[in-house]
N, C-alpha and C positions, 0 to 999 in steps of 0.2 A: 447487455449494458457495456461490456468491454469495448465493443465497436463504437459505441456512442459517446463514451466518457471523454471529457476534455478538461484540462486544467485551465481554469479561467484566471490568467495572470493578472488581469484587471477586468472588473465588470463595467462594460461600457455598451450602451445601446441594447440592453437586454430586456427592456420593458419596465413598467412601473408597478407591476404586481408584487405584493408583499407575501412573505411566508406567513401563513395564518397560525393562530394559536393552536388549532387542531393539528396542523402539520408539525409544529414544534413538539407537541406531545407524541405524535407518531414517531418522530425521530428518536426521542428518548426510549419509547417502548420497543422500537425496532432494534436499537443497540443491545438491549438486554437479551434478545433472542439470537444474536450473532454467536458463532462458534469460535471460541478463543483458540489460539495455538497452544497455549498452556493454561489449562483450567485452574491451576493452582495459584495464579497471579490475579489479584483483585484489581479491577479497573472500573472506571466510570467516566461519564461525560457530563459537562455542564454547557449550557447554551447562554451566551451573553451578547448584548449589542456590540457590534464591531468597535464602536467608539470607546468601549471599556478596555480595549487592547491597543497595541501599537501597530496593528494591521490597518493599512489605509489603501485597500484595493477596491473600494466601492461596494463591499459586501454589506449585507443587512445585519447578519449575526456572525459570531464566531463560535464554533463548536470546540470546546477545550477537552482534550483527552488527558485523563489522569491515570496513574498506575502506581502500584507498589513497586519498589525497587528490588527486584529479584532477578536471578539469573534468567536471561532471555526476555526480560520485560520490554526491551525495545523492539525485538522481532514480533513479540506478541501484540504490541500496540500498533505496529504496522499492519499486521494481519487483520486485526479488528477494524482498524481505521479504513483499510481498503474496502472491506465489506460495507462500511458506512458510506464511503465514496460512491460505490456502485448503487447502493440503495438510493442515495440522493439523486443520482442520474435518473432512476426509475420514477422519481417524483418531480422531475423537471426542476430540480434545485441544483444550480451550479455550485461547484466547490473548488477550492484551491488549498492543497496542503501548504501551510505557511510555516516553514521550519524555523524561522528566526522570530517567531511570535513571542511576545511577552504579555502578561496579563496582570491586572491589579488584584486578581483573585488570590486568596490564600490557599495553602494545601487543603485538600478536601478529604475528610475521613481518613487521615493518615496516608493519603496518597499524594504524590507530587505531580505537578503539571509536566507533561512531556512535550506535546505538540498541539497544534490547532489547525482547524479548517476555517477559511472564510467562506461564507455561503450566501447565496442570493437566489431568489426565484427567477427562473428564465421563462419569460412569456413567449419568446420566439424560438421554436425548436430548431430553426436553421442555424442558431448560434452554436449548437453542438457540432461535434466533429462529423464531417460528411464522408471522409475517406481516411480511415485510420492508417492505411498503408503509406500515406503521404507524410506521416509524422517522422520527426528526426529521431531515428533509433538505429542502434547497431543491427547489422544483419544477423540472421539466425546462425550463420557460420561463425560469427565473432563471439557469440555467447553460448554456443552449444558444440561440444566436441563429441564425436561418435555418431552413431545412427540417429537421425532425426525422427520425430514422431509427428506426422501430419496433423495439423490442427492444434498442436501443442507447441512445438519448437518455434513455429512461425508466428505464434500469437503471444506467448509469455513475454516476448521481448518488448511488448508495448506497455509493460508495467511502468507506472510513474516512479520517479526517483528524484532525490534532492539535486538540484542544478542539472538535471538530466544526466547524472553521472553513470547510471546503469551499472552498478557495481556487482555484477553477478556473472557466474560462469557455471554451466552445467556440463558434467562429464557423464556420458552414457557408456558404461562398460559392462552392461548387463543389468545394472541398476543405475538409477539417476542420482548423482552426487551434486548437490547444490552448494556452491562456494560463494562467500563474499570475496569479491575480487578487487584488488587495488593495483592499478597499473603503476609500476615504479615511476616516481617523478611526476605523476599526474594526480591532482586533487581539485582541479577547477578553481572556482572562486570561493570555495568554502574555507574557513579558518582551519589550519592544520589540526588543531586540537578538537575539532568538531566532526571531522570526516568520518571516523568510525562510529560515532554516535548516530549521525543521520543515516549512514550506510547500513547500519543494523536495522533501523526502521525500514529502509528500502528493501532489505532482504525479506522482512516479514511481508511486505507488499508483494514481492515477487513470488513468495511461497503461496500466498493467497491466489495469485493468478495461476500458478502451477496446479493447485488443487482444483480450481474451477475448470481449467482446460482439460485436465485428465478426466474429471467426472463427466464433463460435457461430452467427451469422446468415448465414454463407456469403458474407460480403463480403470479397473480397480487397483488399489495400491495399499501398501503398508509403509507408513512414513515414520522415520526415526529422526529426532532432532538432536543437535549437538551444541555444546556450550561454545559461545563466542564472547570472550571477555573484551573484545576491542583490539586496539593496537593497529599497527601499519604493516602487518605481514601481507604478502602479495595474495595468498590464498588461505582462506579460513573456512573449513567445512561447517555448514550450518544444518544441512538436512540430507537424508538419503531416502530414496523411494524404491521399494521393491515392487515391481509391476506384476500384475496378475491379469489373466485373461478374463473375459466376461463370465466364464464358468468357474472362476476362482482358482484355476490352475496357474502355477507360476510360469511366467513367460520366459524367465531365465533361471536356471538352477545352477 
């Protein structure tokens, strides 16, 4: 699904098919089965018609993501949200992470709204990405220092991010260290006070891609997460991966 996924910045000429009630139920049920980055953080989704939000991208519904506000909640919602993103691709439902979304909905079960997806049924499969490698992304050399891992280093860089900021850096010095990276003087079009908010969600998305790629390539790992309170430091450690062989032996001691 990573190769197929596409951010639909606007839904145009995607067909007239609607998302069925059964599919909406399936989305709710699928979300409950996703693996969180932090099981101690309560989250939930609500699905509402797009017109009940400020999103005007031609979607049929918006999926609202809610979370308790705890340490790591933004990375956690990014991690869960990307699993949802890839699930939607598998059901031919197009999605757009809509970071500036606002909703009329109130806080849900003591959880606050964090971010939303705009979604719509895609009748024509040709509207999905045909060649992921034509996407505008940093090269593997730009986001990965040290020895690269085939099938991982060259794929994780296609994780989606707010304003395509790609705020990550991996250092391989025997174990993989994943940093939230902010290039000095560069923040794109995002408001300065929102950069670290959205980029922490982005790091959760990136970690989701990392886990999927490592698992797909048969690389076992032990993952340790680190606190990231935000701010505009150039590098903030978010995760470390200790890699293992297929037999469970450490690749690096």
